[in-house]
C-alpha positions in Angstrom: 46.8 65.3 19.0 48.8 68.1 20.7 52.5 67.7 20.5 53.0 67.3 24.2 50.6 64.4 24.3 52.4 62.7 21.4 55.7 63.2 23.1 54.3 61.8 26.4 52.9 58.8 24.6 56.3 58.0 23.0 58.1 58.4 26.3 55.7 56.0 28.0 56.2 53.6 25.1 60.0 53.8 25.5 59.8 53.2 29.2 57.4 50.3 28.8 59.8 48.6 26.2 62.5 48.8 28.9 60.1 47.4 31.5 59.0 44.5 29.3 62.6 43.8 28.3 63.6 43.5 31.9 60.7 41.1 32.6 61.6 39.0 29.6 65.2 38.7 30.7 64.2 37.8 34.3 61.8 35.1 33.1 64.3 33.6 30.8 66.9 33.5 33.6 64.4 31.6 35.7 63.8 29.1 33.0 67.5 28.6 32.5 67.8 27.9 36.2 65.1 25.2 35.8 62.3 27.2 37.4 58.9 28.0 35.9 58.0 31.7 36.3 54.8 32.4 38.2 51.6 33.1 36.2 50.9 36.7 35.4 47.7 38.6 34.8 46.8 41.9 33.2 43.4 43.5 33.3 42.6 45.8 30.4 39.9 48.5 30.7 38.1 50.2 27.8 35.2 52.6 27.6 33.1 53.3 24.5 33.8 51.5 21.2 32.6 53.5 18.2 31.6 51.6 15.0 34.6 52.9 13.1 37.0 51.2 15.7 35.3 47.8 15.7 37.7 46.2 13.2 40.7 47.5 15.1 39.3 46.2 18.4 38.8 42.8 16.8 42.5 42.8 15.8 43.4 43.6 19.4 41.4 40.6 20.6 43.2 38.4 18.1 46.5 39.6 19.6 45.2 38.9 23.1 44.3 35.3 22.2 47.7 34.7 20.6 49.6 36.1 23.6 47.5 35.4 26.7 44.9 33.2 28.2 41.5 35.0 28.8 40.1 34.8 32.3 36.8 35.7 33.9 36.9 39.0 35.7 36.1 37.5 39.1 39.7 36.1 39.0 38.7 33.0 41.0 40.8 30.7 38.7 44.4 30.2 39.9 47.0 31.6 37.6 48.8 28.9 35.7 52.6 29.0 36.1 54.5 30.4 33.2 51.3 31.7 31.5 50.2 35.3 30.8 46.5 35.8 31.6 44.3 38.6 30.5 40.9 40.1 31.6 38.9 42.5 29.5 36.7 45.1 31.2 34.6 48.1 30.0 33.6 51.0 32.2 30.4 53.2 32.2 28.0 51.0 30.3 27.8 52.5 26.8 25.5 51.0 24.1 28.4 50.9 21.6 30.1 48.2 23.7 27.1 45.9 23.0 26.8 47.0 19.4 30.5 46.7 18.5 32.6 44.9 21.2 30.2 42.2 22.3 29.9 40.5 18.9 33.7 40.3 18.5 34.1 39.0 22.0 31.4 36.4 21.5 33.1 35.2 18.3 36.3 34.6 20.3 34.6 33.4 23.5 36.4 36.1 25.6 34.6 36.9 28.8 34.5 40.5 30.1 33.2 42.7 32.9 30.8 45.6 32.2 30.8 48.2 34.9 27.6 50.2 34.9 26.7 53.6 36.2 23.3 52.7 37.6 21.5 56.0 37.8 21.9 56.7 34.1 20.4 53.5 32.6 18.9 54.4 29.2 20.2 58.0 29.4 23.2 60.0 28.2 26.2 59.9 30.4 25.4 63.1 32.4 28.9 63.4 33.9 30.5 64.1 30.5 30.6 67.3 28.4 28.7 67.9 25.2 31.9 67.5 23.3 32.0 63.8 24.2 28.7 63.2 22.5 29.7 65.0 19.4 32.8 62.8 19.2 31.0 59.5 20.1 27.7 59.9 18.3 25.6 60.4 21.4 26.6 57.0 23.0 24.0 56.4 25.7 24.1 54.1 28.7 22.3 50.8 28.3 18.7 50.4 29.3 17.6 48.0 32.0 16.2 45.8 29.3 19.4 45.7 27.4 21.3 44.8 30.6 19.0 41.8 31.2 19.6 40.6 27.6 23.4 40.3 27.9 24.6 36.7 28.0 25.6 36.0 31.7 28.0 33.3 30.7 30.1 35.8 28.9 29.3 39.2 30.5 29.8 39.9 34.2 28.0 43.0 35.3 29.7 45.1 37.9 28.9 48.5 39.5 30.6 51.8 38.6 28.7 53.8 41.2 25.3 55.6 40.9 26.4 58.9 39.3 30.1 58.5 38.5 31.5 61.0 41.1 35.0 61.3 42.5 34.2 59.2 45.6 37.0 60.4 47.9 35.6 64.0 47.7 32.2 62.9 49.0 31.0 62.7 52.6 30.9 59.2 54.2 27.2 59.0 53.9 27.0 60.0 50.3 29.9 57.8 49.3 28.5 54.8 51.0 25.2 55.4 49.2 26.9 55.5 45.9 28.5 52.1 46.6 25.5 50.3 48.1 22.6 51.8 46.1 24.2 51.2 42.7 24.7 47.5 43.7 21.1 47.2 44.9 19.7 48.8 41.7 21.7 46.5 39.4 20.8 43.4 41.4 17.1 44.3 41.2 17.4 44.7 37.4 19.4 41.5 36.9 17.9 39.3 39.6 21.3 38.1 40.5 24.3 39.1 42.7 26.6 41.9 41.7 30.0 41.4 43.3 32.4 43.6 41.3 33.1 47.4 41.5 35.3 49.7 39.6 36.1 53.2 40.9 34.9 56.1 38.8 37.9 58.2 37.6 40.1 55.6 39.3 39.8 57.7 42.4 39.9 55.7 45.7 41.5 55.3 49.1 41.8 52.6 51.6 38.7 53.6 53.4 36.6 53.3 50.2 38.1 49.9 49.6 37.0 48.8 53.1 33.5 50.2 52.5 33.2 48.3 49.2 33.9 45.1 51.2 31.3 46.0 53.8 28.5 46.5 51.3 29.2 43.2 49.6 31.7 43.7 46.7 34.2 40.8 46.4 36.6 42.4 44.0 37.3 46.1 43.3 39.2 47.6 40.4 41.3 50.7 40.0 42.9 52.2 36.9 46.5 51.9 38.1 48.4 49.8 35.4 49.6 47.2 37.8 49.7 43.4 37.4 46.6 41.7 38.8 46.7 39.3 41.6 43.8 37.2 42.7 44.3 37.8 46.5 45.0 41.5 46.6 42.5 44.0 48.1 42.3 46.0 44.9 43.0 44.9 41.3 44.9 47.2 39.0 44.0 47.7 35.3 45.8 49.3 32.3 43.9 51.6 30.1 43.4 50.2 26.5 41.9 51.9 23.5 41.2 50.6 20.0 43.4 53.4 18.7 46.5 52.0 20.5 49.4 51.2 18.2 50.1 47.5 17.9 53.3 47.7 19.9 51.6 49.9 22.5 48.8 47.4 22.9 51.2 44.4 23.1 53.2 46.1 25.8 50.1 46.9 27.8 48.9 43.3 27.5 52.3 42.1 28.7 52.4 44.4 31.7 55.0 46.8 30.3 53.2 49.9 31.6 53.3 48.8 35.2 56.3 51.1 35.8 54.2 54.2 35.4 52.8 54.5 39.0 56.3 54.2 40.4 57.6 56.9 38.0 54.7 59.3 38.8 55.3 58.7 42.6 59.0 59.6 42.2 58.1 62.7 40.1 55.8 63.9 42.9 58.5 63.4 45.5 61.1 65.2 43.5 58.7 68.1 42.9 57.9 68.2 46.5 61.5 68.6 47.3 62.2 71.1 44.6 59.3 73.5 45.1 60.3 74.8 48.5 63.9 75.2 47.3 62.8 77.1 44.2 60.5 79.3 46.3 63.5 80.3 48.5 65.6 81.2 45.4 63.2 84.0 44.3 
């Protein structure tokens, strides 16, 4: 791992420890005052899960069960006061999720959402470079038959678009087709409704959220590491990986990384102010 990435990882960890610590203090103050803190919910999102990471993923799911109450990804169940809730999701539709994650989730009865890129069923993920396949042993997208065989009581299938594009960069016509045709394809394969959508690359805007509602999605997901709320227009998710350190994973699970969008927004504002000033100084 490059040095700058290691440093960034440690800095994020340090900031998240502070964020979690502040949350813990606030919740304890509420309890001292005789109030039960409101229920909280974090949505985790994974991608592929190579065989070598299965044991580590299983350990993470054990941590999840000790710290939180699993919820179905539709988020139709009210959040219990004073309880941390967690939702597990996987993006893209890789076979390795069925091979390595599904058995561990079945053992623990943890439901999850599986967001599928519909045009690549049974094929390699064409939006990725060849380096990915060397790293992940040629992990293909599930076939239609494999999708139908997934247990519907545990696995909720959602759409991740037709071709995994950056949707805000597309024309209105093409973007709407990515949203609607992917849903139609998956519903035809599964013979049941598909009501969840996650944005490829986490790229979205308010207009795209509106279009998602128009074509029939009831809940849409981003990759911003915000706490999840059942009644919001878009549901945030925090990126998780089987390679996360234990402390790192626990902080993600407890919502400790939710400070990052605010920090990045402040950074952009500061740079926006500094760039013109620096330009004038030359």
